[in-house]
N, C-alpha and C positions, 0 to 999 in steps of 0.2 A: 532370434529371427535371421534366417541366411539372407546374406548381402552380396551384391555383386558388382562394385564398385571398381573398376579400373586404376592401376597405379598411377595415372596422372590424375585423376579424380582423387585419392586419398593425399595426392600432393598439396592440395589445397587443406591447412590444417583446420577449417571450420567444417570442411566436409569430413575427414578423418575424425573428427570427433563426434559429428552426427551419427557416423558411420560405427561408431564404437558403441556408442546410447542406442543405435537401433538393435546391435546386434546381439542386446539384455534383454529387448522383450520377446517372452515365451507366449503370447498371445492367450495368457490366462483370462484375461476379462475382467480381475477384480476392481481395477481402476471402473469399470462402467457403473458400479454401484456407489462410488462416491463423486460420480461426475457431475457438477450440476447440470448442466445442457444435457447430457445423456438424460438423468433422470425426468428433465423438462420436456425435453423433444423427442425422445425416444428412437432415436436417428442413430443407426452403430456409426455414421461416419463426424456424427458431434459427441463422440463419445474421444478418449484418449486413444484407445486402441486403433479406431477409426482414423483418427488424424495422422497417427503413427504409420499406417499403411500410408497414405496420401502422400506425406511426405517421403517416405522411403522410393515411391513411386517416382515423384516428383525429382530427387535428388540423384537417383540412380540414374533415371535416364536424360539428366541434364538437361529438362526440360524447363522453361519459365512457365511461372505460376500461370493458372489459369481462372476463370471467374469461380468454377465449382471449389477447387483447392482452397482459394482466398475467401469464399462464402465460409467454408468450415473450421478456417484457421480463425477468421475475425471473429466467430462466436465460444472460441476459447476464452475463459475468464483469467486465464493463468492464475488460477486461485491454488493450484498443484497439489488438491486435494489425493488429487492419482498417485503424486509422489510420496505421500502419507500411506497409501493402501499399497502400493506395489510390493510384491514380494520378492525382485527381483533387483530391484535398485536401477530402475531405468531414470535416467536425469531427464526427466522432459522438460524440466525447464529451460535447459540449455538448446535443446532440441528446437522445441516449439519458438525461442530466440531466434534462432537459426532460422527457420522457416520465414518467419515475418520479415527478417531483413532479406531473405530471397524474393520474398513477394514483394517488397519494396523498387529492390532491384531491376527488377524483372516484369512487371505487371502494372500496367495500366489503369488506376481504377477509372470509374465514371467521373464525370466533370466534378458533380455535387461533393460525391467522397472526398475528393480529392480537393476539393476548396473547404469543406469542414475538418478535413485534418489537418489542412495550413493552419486553419485559426486557431484550433486548438494546441497547437504547436508552438505559435505564434504568441500565446495570449496568458494560456495557464502556467508556464513556467516563469511568469515575472509578476511577481506581486503587483506592481504599479498598474501595469496593464489589466491585470485582472480584476485589480477594485474597479478600474474606470467600466469594464464591461460588466459587473456586479451592479455597478449604478445607472448603467445605460439598460438593462434588463428590465427596469422597472418602467420605461417607455416601451417595451415591446411586451411586456406582459399581457395586454389584453388582445395582441393575435396570437396568442398560444392555440387557443381553438382551430382556427382558420390555418393554421401550422401542421399543426396533427394530422390534418385530412389530405394535405401533401404528403406524397412518401419521400419526397428529396429533400424535404425541409423538416423532418421528424426530429431530426438529431437537434436543430435549433430551439426546437418545441421543447423538446425534452430538458436543454439547458435552462430555460426559460420556468421549467418545473421546477428546477433544482436549486435556481438561483432565490437566495435570501429575500424578504421582505426590505429587512435593511442590513446595512454593513458596517461591522463594528468599527470605529473610530482605530488609526493607526496606532499601535502598543510601542512604548519607548524600548521596551524588552524586545522588539525586532530589530532594532539597532546595533549595529556592532561596538562591542564595548565589554567591561570586564564586572563582574558582580563578587563580590568579596564574602568568603565566608563569615558569618554571624556567630558562630560557635569555634570549640578547638578544630584545627584545620584537620582535616580528613581526606583531603584529596585535590586534583585539580582537573577539568574535563572541559570539552567543548561541547556546545550543542549545535546540532541542526536548525536555523531557523524553517527553512523550509520555503516554499512559492506560496501554496493555496491554502496551507494552515494556517498563516499568521495574519491571510486576511479573513477568511472566513470566520476562525475561533484562535484571537489572539491570548486569551485567558489559558491555551493549554501549556504554551511556553513560560507565562507567567508564571503560574503554578509550579511548572517543574523548577523553575530559578528561586522563587522562593522556600521551596521545599528543600531542596539542594541545599542552598548557602545556608539556611536555619541550622541544618543537619551538618555544618562545617565544611562544605566543599564550593571551591572557589568555580565558578561556570564563566567560560568565556566564550562569547559568540564573535568570531572572527571577521575580520574585513577581508571584503572579495568572494566569500562562500556564495556559489550559484544553485539552484535547483538540482537536484540529486540525478536527474536526467532520467528515473525510470518512465516517465510518460513519452517522450520520443524513444525511449529503449523498446517500448511494447509495440509502437507503432511500426518497428523496424528501423527508425532511421538511427544506425547504430552508429553514423560519423557525429553526429550531434550528442547523441549519448555517452561518447566515450570522449567528446572535448568537454562535456559537462563534470566527468569524472576528474578528467585532466585536472581540469582548474580547480577543483575542491580537494583532489589529492596534493595539491601544493598550498592551499590554504593550510590544511590540517598539517601536512608536513613542517611548515613554517612553526607552527605553536608546538609540535613535538619537540623542534630544535630548540625553540627560544625557553622555553621553559617545562617541559613534558606534560604528559596526558596519560591519567589514568582510564580514557574511554573519551570515545565520543559518543554523545549523547544524541539517540534518536526518539523524536516522541510520535512519529507516523509510522506505524509498521510498514506500510507499502514502502516508502522510503527506504527502511532499515533491511529491507530483503534487496534491495537493489546495491545500498552500501556495502553490505557484507558479501557482495558479490563483486566488488571492484577489481579486487584482487585475480579474478577469471577473468573479467570484461577485458582488463589491460593486462592480460599474461604473454602477449604477442608483442609487447613494446617496451624495448630494452631499456628505455628512458624512467619507465612509470611501473615496470613488474614489480618490483622490489617497494617501492613508497607503497603501489595501490595493494599489497598484501600486507604490509603493516595497518593501512588505514583501516581494512577490513577487519583484521584481528581485535583493533581498539573499538569499532562499532559495537552500540550495545544500546538494546530498546530500555527507557528510563524504567522499565518494570525490573528488567535482567540486572541492572546494575544497581536499582535499588534493595534487590533480596540478597546483595554482594553487601549491604552496611549492617545488616543484622537489627534491624528496627524493631523498638520495644512493642507487646499488645497490649491490646486497650478493651478494656469492657465490650458486650454486645452494646448496639446503639438501638436497636428494633427497628433499623431499615435494611431490609431485602433490596439485594442488588442483584440483577441476570446479568451475566456476565457473558457478553458475545464476543467469543475469539477471533477476530479479524484471521481471514485466510493467512494473510502475508505472515501474520503472527504465529499460528499454530502450523500451519505447513509449509510456508518458506523460512521462518528462523527455527521451527520446532519449541517455541517458546510456551507452552501449556498452562502449567502450574502458579507460574511465579507470580502473575499478575491477581488470582486467586487467593495465593495463599499471604499475600500482601492485603487483600481487603479484607479476608477473615479477621487476619492479626489485627487490622485497623478498628473492628469492633461491628463490620457488617457481615450481616448473613447472604451469602453468596449461592445462588443458583443455576444450575444448567441447563438451558434452553434445549428441548430436543431437536437432533440433525444440527448440532451444533457443529459439523463438519462441515454443512453447505454455504456457501457462498451467501450474500446478502444482495448480489448484485451490483455491488458499485464498483469495484476493480479498475481504479485510474478512470479511464472515460467510458467503460464498457457502459454504463446507464446510459451515455448520452447517444454512443454509435449504435447500440442495441438496446434500446428503449422498451421492446416487448417482451424479450427473456427476461432484463432486467426487472420489469415491474412484477413479472410473476415469481419471481426468487425474492423481491422484498415482501410481498405479500406472505408467501410460506413463512420467511425469517419471521416477519413480525407476528403471526399467528402463534408461533413457537415461543416467541421468546414472551406476549402477553399471557400465554397460559401458564407462566410462572407465578401470574400474579404479584410480581416482585413491582417497588417501588420507583426504583431508578435501573438506568438501562447503565452499565460501562464498559468501554471498551478501549482499543488502543490505538486507532485510525480515524484519520478526517473523514474520509472517504465515507467509511459506513458510519460514522455519525452523522453526515448529511444525508447519506440515504436512507437510513433508517429512522429519521426524526422525520422526514416526510410521510411516513405510513402509522405513525402512531403517536397518542399525546403523553406518552411517559418519558419523563425526562430524560435525555440520553447525553451521558459526559465522557469524557477521557479518565482513565481509569486515574491519573496523576494528580487529577484537580478534586479526586473524592479521600487521596491521601495526602495531599495538601491540606484539605479540611481537618482531618482526621487530627495530623500532626501540628495544629497549630494555626492553620490559616483560616481564613475567613470562609463561611458556607458558601458555596458558587451562585450566582446570581439564580442559574436554573431551579435552585431547589429552596428558594426563599418562600414559596408557597407552599412548600410540603412540610414548612418546619413545624408547626403545629400537629401535624399529623405523625412525622417522624417521631418526635418527641414523645 
């Protein structure tokens, strides 16, 4: 794609990076076939190629964002299916990140939109606040119907739809601490505790720590860790995202210096995609560039790390698992085979749902901010999963678990919960009712 940026514009490193990305696009349109919003809406401006044109026009002309550009950028899930499809290597992820920051800095959103985004940014990254909000959702649930009929309140109705009926008790595994290996020592790792996940489903990190320590791996949950920053990053709130990244880089650097780390384990693939990008996010910060790059290099999805441990194989269990590959896993981190191979080695029969490249519609806060599009994508995803006739659904991202669980009665778990069970842990509570059939 030909561009016409001025030397003055290109003096800004963010603009220079976007210009280099734009020049790689050859208008081929391969991205449209795998873009969930284009497949759903059929609007060229809701495809990666269409958004690229909008971003180019906005940045090249030095214009502030307007309502049209913001609408189409907001509809992007950042699923990154387009980057998997693109034959030209267009770095759409960093281009859309820059566009969102530009929107945040130059466009004044409508009042209720600003309010909703402020609420999400002030609540979701903080486990204590998030837990309180979920408890308060029980009071608000009876008003869900009326809220859905008011356009400006649809996001709050979506929050009530997604809120679980009950909130698990806080887990001791969510507190900072060290978990000693229960077998011959094989390594030392830090684990990202996370923000929303330990509130919604603390069993995921519990299973991870149990499994790793049984395998001989020391697990550290460091003091001072905060939200990875992905939520505000995808809202274009770049300074907040970078502050979170710096805080975590400091925490993990202390652990690296204190006792060394073989990996930083991430159990939510959405967080993993962002942490693996810390090196890029902080590349212009001389105090953090090198440390952040080191942290990003150590970041591993739990299945990525387990695949390196060469676990033993088990006989088939007679249980069929539909593996839902989260977008942040397959497109963001390019991890496609490790989770399925681990499940197969553990004795499960694994099935791939049709259209596995398409997003389930969760995408961070997308199912709150774009509930109609999200609902269509969820229904499509659930149809494809249920067509596999699987006993269980496995995936690697808490957002996908929460989203898909609202659309099907098939139990959905994190991949590591099934692996923990296969390698000596207790059967997950969600599967207790399936035990006779599974056996």
